[in-house]
C-alpha positions in Angstrom: 7.4 -107.4 -66.6 9.7 -110.4 -66.4 13.3 -109.4 -65.7 16.0 -110.6 -68.1 19.4 -111.9 -67.1 20.8 -108.5 -67.9 18.5 -106.9 -65.4 19.5 -109.2 -62.4 22.4 -107.8 -60.4 25.4 -110.1 -60.2 28.3 -110.3 -57.7 31.6 -110.1 -59.5 33.8 -113.2 -59.3 36.9 -113.0 -57.2 40.3 -114.6 -57.7 41.1 -115.7 -54.2 44.4 -114.6 -52.6 44.1 -117.7 -50.3 42.5 -120.4 -52.6 43.5 -123.3 -50.4 42.2 -121.8 -47.1 38.8 -122.8 -45.8 37.2 -122.8 -42.3 39.8 -123.5 -39.6 39.8 -126.8 -37.8 39.3 -124.8 -34.5 36.0 -123.4 -35.8 34.9 -126.8 -37.2 35.6 -128.7 -34.0 34.1 -126.0 -31.7 31.0 -126.0 -33.9 30.8 -129.8 -33.7 31.4 -129.7 -29.9 28.5 -127.3 -29.5 26.2 -129.4 -31.7 27.0 -132.6 -29.8 27.1 -131.0 -26.3 30.7 -132.1 -26.0 33.3 -130.8 -23.5 35.4 -128.5 -25.7 39.1 -129.1 -25.0 39.9 -128.3 -28.6 40.2 -124.5 -29.0 43.0 -122.9 -26.8 41.3 -120.5 -24.5 40.4 -120.4 -20.8 36.8 -121.0 -19.7 37.4 -119.2 -16.3 37.5 -115.5 -15.5 40.5 -113.3 -15.2 41.5 -111.5 -12.0 38.8 -109.0 -11.0 41.5 -106.5 -10.3 42.4 -106.4 -14.0 38.8 -105.7 -14.9 38.7 -103.0 -12.2 41.8 -101.4 -13.6 40.3 -101.2 -17.1 37.0 -99.9 -15.7 38.9 -97.2 -13.8 40.6 -96.2 -17.0 37.3 -95.9 -18.8 35.8 -93.9 -15.9 38.7 -91.5 -15.9 37.9 -90.6 -19.5 40.8 -92.6 -21.1 38.6 -93.5 -24.1 40.1 -91.7 -27.1 42.9 -92.7 -29.5 46.2 -93.5 -27.9 49.5 -93.0 -29.6 50.0 -95.2 -32.6 52.7 -97.4 -31.0 50.7 -97.8 -27.8 50.1 -96.0 -24.5 53.6 -94.9 -23.2 53.1 -96.2 -19.7 52.3 -99.7 -21.1 55.3 -99.7 -23.4 57.4 -98.7 -20.5 56.0 -101.5 -18.4 56.8 -104.1 -21.1 60.3 -102.8 -21.5 60.9 -103.0 -17.8 59.6 -106.5 -17.7 61.8 -107.7 -20.6 64.8 -106.1 -18.9 64.0 -107.8 -15.6 63.3 -111.3 -17.0 65.8 -111.5 -19.9 68.4 -108.8 -19.3 67.7 -107.0 -22.6 67.0 -103.3 -22.5 64.5 -102.2 -25.2 63.7 -98.5 -25.7 60.0 -98.1 -24.9 59.7 -95.2 -27.4 61.3 -96.8 -30.4 61.4 -100.6 -29.8 58.1 -101.7 -28.2 54.8 -101.6 -30.0 51.4 -102.6 -28.6 49.3 -104.7 -31.0 45.8 -106.0 -31.4 46.8 -109.5 -30.3 49.7 -111.7 -31.4 48.0 -112.8 -34.6 47.9 -109.2 -35.8 51.4 -108.7 -34.7 52.6 -111.7 -36.8 50.9 -110.7 -40.0 52.1 -107.1 -39.6 55.7 -108.3 -39.2 55.4 -110.5 -42.3 53.8 -107.7 -44.4 56.5 -105.3 -43.3 59.5 -107.5 -44.2 58.5 -110.1 -46.8 58.5 -109.1 -50.4 57.2 -111.1 -53.4 59.6 -114.0 -54.1 61.0 -114.1 -50.5 61.0 -117.3 -48.6 60.1 -117.7 -45.0 60.9 -120.9 -43.0 58.2 -122.3 -40.8 58.7 -125.3 -38.5 55.9 -127.8 -38.7 53.6 -128.4 -37.0 52.8 -124.7 -36.8 50.1 -122.3 -35.8 47.7 -122.0 -38.7 48.1 -118.2 -39.4 51.8 -118.3 -40.4 51.6 -119.7 -43.9 48.5 -117.7 -45.1 50.3 -114.5 -43.8 53.4 -115.4 -45.8 51.3 -116.0 -48.9 49.4 -112.7 -48.5 52.7 -110.9 -48.5 53.7 -112.7 -51.8 56.2 -114.9 -50.1 56.8 -118.6 -50.2 56.5 -120.7 -47.0 59.3 -123.2 -46.7 58.1 -126.0 -44.4 60.7 -127.7 -42.3 59.4 -130.5 -40.0 60.2 -130.7 -36.3 61.4 -134.2 -35.5 58.4 -136.5 -35.4 57.8 -138.0 -32.0 59.9 -135.5 -30.0 59.1 -132.3 -31.9 62.7 -131.1 -31.3 64.2 -128.8 -34.0 66.3 -130.5 -36.7 69.1 -128.0 -37.2 70.6 -129.8 -40.2 67.2 -129.4 -42.0 66.8 -125.8 -40.9 70.3 -124.9 -42.2 69.7 -126.8 -45.4 66.5 -124.8 -46.0 68.2 -121.4 -45.8 68.8 -120.0 -49.3 69.7 -116.5 -50.7 65.9 -116.0 -50.9 65.3 -116.7 -47.2 63.9 -113.5 -45.5 62.9 -114.9 -42.1 62.3 -117.9 -40.0 59.3 -118.3 -37.6 60.1 -120.0 -34.3 57.5 -120.7 -31.6 58.5 -121.6 -28.1 56.8 -122.7 -25.9 55.4 -124.5 -28.8 51.8 -124.8 -30.0 50.7 -127.6 -30.6 53.4 -130.0 -29.3 53.9 -128.3 -25.8 57.7 -128.5 -26.2 60.0 -125.8 -25.0 63.3 -124.9 -26.7 66.4 -125.4 -24.6 69.2 -122.8 -24.1 71.5 -125.0 -26.3 68.9 -125.1 -29.1 68.6 -121.3 -29.0 72.4 -121.0 -29.2 72.4 -123.4 -32.1 69.8 -121.3 -33.9 71.9 -118.2 -33.2 75.0 -119.9 -34.7 73.1 -120.9 -37.9 71.6 -117.5 -38.5 74.8 -115.5 -37.6 76.4 -115.5 -41.1 73.0 -114.6 -42.7 70.6 -111.7 -43.0 67.7 -113.9 -42.0 65.2 -112.2 -39.6 63.7 -114.1 -36.7 60.0 -114.0 -35.8 59.9 -115.3 -32.3 56.4 -116.3 -31.3 56.6 -116.3 -27.5 52.9 -116.0 -26.5 53.1 -118.9 -24.0 56.3 -117.5 -22.4 55.0 -117.8 -18.8 53.6 -121.4 -19.1 56.8 -123.5 -18.6 56.7 -126.4 -16.2 58.9 -128.7 -14.0 61.4 -125.9 -13.2 62.3 -125.4 -16.8 63.0 -121.9 -18.1 61.7 -120.0 -21.1 64.6 -118.9 -23.2 63.4 -115.8 -25.0 65.2 -114.6 -28.1 65.8 -111.5 -26.1 68.4 -113.4 -24.0 70.7 -113.9 -27.0 72.5 -110.9 -28.5 72.8 -112.5 -31.9 69.1 -113.4 -32.0 67.8 -110.2 -30.4 69.5 -108.1 -33.0 67.5 -109.7 -35.8 64.3 -110.7 -33.9 60.7 -109.5 -33.7 59.6 -110.9 -30.3 55.8 -111.4 -30.1 53.9 -112.0 -26.9 50.3 -111.8 -25.7 48.6 -110.2 -22.7 45.6 -112.3 -23.5 47.4 -115.6 -22.9 49.2 -114.3 -19.8 46.3 -112.8 -18.1 43.4 -115.1 -19.2 41.8 -112.4 -21.4 42.2 -113.9 -24.9 39.1 -112.0 -26.1 40.7 -108.7 -25.4 43.2 -109.3 -28.3 46.1 -107.2 -26.9 49.8 -108.2 -27.4 53.1 -106.6 -28.1 56.2 -106.7 -30.4 59.7 -106.0 -29.2 62.3 -105.4 -31.9 65.4 -103.2 -32.6 64.5 -99.7 -33.6 65.2 -100.2 -37.3 62.9 -103.2 -37.4 60.3 -101.6 -35.3 60.2 -98.6 -37.6 59.3 -100.8 -40.5 56.8 -102.7 -38.4 55.1 -99.5 -37.4 54.7 -98.4 -41.0 52.4 -101.3 -41.6 50.9 -101.3 -38.1 49.6 -97.8 -38.5 47.6 -98.7 -41.6 46.1 -102.1 -40.6 45.0 -101.3 -37.1 46.7 -97.9 -36.3 46.4 -98.6 -32.6 44.8 -100.7 -29.8 42.0 -99.7 -27.5 43.1 -97.2 -24.8 41.4 -98.3 -21.6 42.6 -101.8 -21.8 46.1 -100.6 -22.5 45.9 -98.3 -19.4 44.4 -101.1 -17.3 47.1 -103.6 -18.3 49.8 -101.0 -17.5 48.4 -100.5 -14.0 48.0 -104.3 -13.4 51.6 -105.0 -14.5 52.8 -103.1 -11.4 52.4 -106.4 -9.7 54.5 -109.1 -11.3 53.0 -112.0 -9.2 50.3 -112.9 -11.8 52.8 -113.9 -14.4 55.4 -115.2 -12.0 52.7 -117.5 -10.5 51.4 -118.7 -13.9 53.7 -121.7 -14.2 52.5 -123.2 -11.0 48.9 -122.4 -11.8 48.9 -124.2 -15.1 51.2 -127.0 -13.8 48.5 -128.0 -11.3 45.9 -128.1 -14.0 48.3 -130.1 -16.2 48.8 -132.7 -13.4 45.1 -132.9 -12.7 44.5 -133.6 -16.4 47.5 -136.0 -16.9 46.6 -138.0 -13.9 43.1 -138.6 -15.3 44.4 -139.4 -18.8 46.8 -142.0 -17.2 43.7 -144.1 -16.5 42.9 -144.3 -20.3 44.8 -146.1 -23.0 46.2 -142.9 -24.5 49.9 -142.6 -24.6 50.8 -139.3 -23.0 53.5 -137.1 -24.7 55.5 -134.7 -22.6 53.9 -131.3 -21.8 56.8 -129.0 -21.1 54.9 -125.7 -21.6 51.8 -124.0 -23.0 48.4 -125.2 -21.8 48.2 -128.1 -24.2 48.6 -131.9 -23.7 49.2 -134.1 -26.7 48.4 -137.8 -26.7 49.2 -140.7 -29.1 45.9 -142.3 -30.0 47.4 -145.5 -31.5 46.5 -147.7 -28.5 42.9 -146.5 -28.6 41.9 -146.4 -32.3 42.9 -147.2 -35.9 41.2 -144.0 -37.1 43.3 -141.2 -38.5 43.6 -138.1 -36.4 40.9 -136.0 -38.0 38.3 -138.9 -38.0 39.3 -139.8 -34.4 38.6 -136.2 -33.2 35.2 -136.3 -34.9 34.4 -139.7 -33.3 35.7 -138.6 -29.9 33.5 -135.4 -30.0 30.4 -137.3 -31.3 30.6 -140.5 -29.4 32.6 -139.8 -26.2 31.6 -136.1 -25.9 35.1 -134.5 -25.7 36.5 -132.3 -28.4 40.2 -132.4 -29.4 42.3 -131.1 -32.3 44.2 -133.3 -34.7 47.9 -132.4 -35.1 47.6 -133.1 -38.8 45.8 -129.8 -39.1 49.0 -128.0 -38.2 50.9 -129.5 -41.2 50.6 -128.3 -44.8 50.4 -131.9 -46.1 48.2 -133.2 -43.3 51.0 -135.4 -42.0 49.3 -137.9 -39.6 51.3 -139.4 -36.7 48.3 -140.5 -34.6 48.6 -137.6 -32.2 45.8 -135.2 -31.0 45.9 -132.1 -28.8 43.8 -131.3 -25.8 43.7 -127.9 -24.0 43.7 -127.9 -20.2 43.2 -124.1 -19.7 39.8 -124.9 -18.2 38.1 -124.9 -14.9 38.8 -127.9 -12.8 35.2 -129.0 -13.1 35.5 -128.8 -16.9 38.6 -131.0 -16.8 37.0 -133.5 -14.4 33.9 -133.7 -16.6 36.0 -134.4 -19.7 38.1 -137.0 -17.8 34.9 -138.8 -16.7 33.9 -139.2 -20.3 37.4 -140.1 -21.5 37.5 -142.8 -18.8 35.4 -144.9 -21.2 38.6 -145.3 -23.2 
């Protein structure tokens, strides 16, 4: 018997909550790199192992039977370690019980913050170029992203434009320093200026500080925790994955005043509830030694210098890399292609994958700049530089 159309099951049509979102540029470029056998300096993750002592600490926690649900905000000993570290580094004392929450990575932390505080009709200021999750998070919460550009060329904050973007509807502003993708680091004066602008408002600060320990040339990371007027309104986000070379573990934390943390945890308990126990316990044990994060600037600065010295032999124009593990270059002396097409050409013809900065702008603003990641083994960087030497 031939089935009729009424007999054939159908999948209901959906009205997308993110109609303008497709596959991320990171997935596209990584896929192209794999297809072409290119050295992947596009996606921002290390290709080297973490400290075996950290793996041993997690293994020990598993073997000691620490494998069941931890408390919703996180294992107490890890929250205490985070609070102690923030006090030591930034002079701000957070209550480990009420003001520190362990998250399933920084990306989960950020969407949870936004879902907790942004209501339909609220506005959230983002500074472009920005990490690709910010705007979809805001839209999922029913808010409107207000895009304010960082100054083209230098990527410094334009405080006149930031101040002009604040309206009675502004609920929050997202600031990222050290900054992905530009590798700039906000100065103490810039943080004070932000504090002055926000002081007469009720605007919340979402401070994305996942690259906090990757700051070079003797510069300092100025956390929002260092400034009383910012800390009082700030959700500070960081990442164990970035700091300890374990991005695949997806563990981070949020520090915020008790009233803000209480609202954050209301959402956190229903979107992940908590984070895997043995890794939390292993991280807490590993944090007893502060050398791994204190040594991180020198570790990555050496890789930066290796990579920059090789790039200097090409026709790329190197932009400053003050922090993170990214290096941006101006491609104008090399090619007339736009950023996206250049990255595809570079991957296909030269065998090195990079990311176009235009992917970090809502309107695809193209300034002839692409981003490389140097969080790679030395041999990976050398292999990439040998290929880039053709330029």
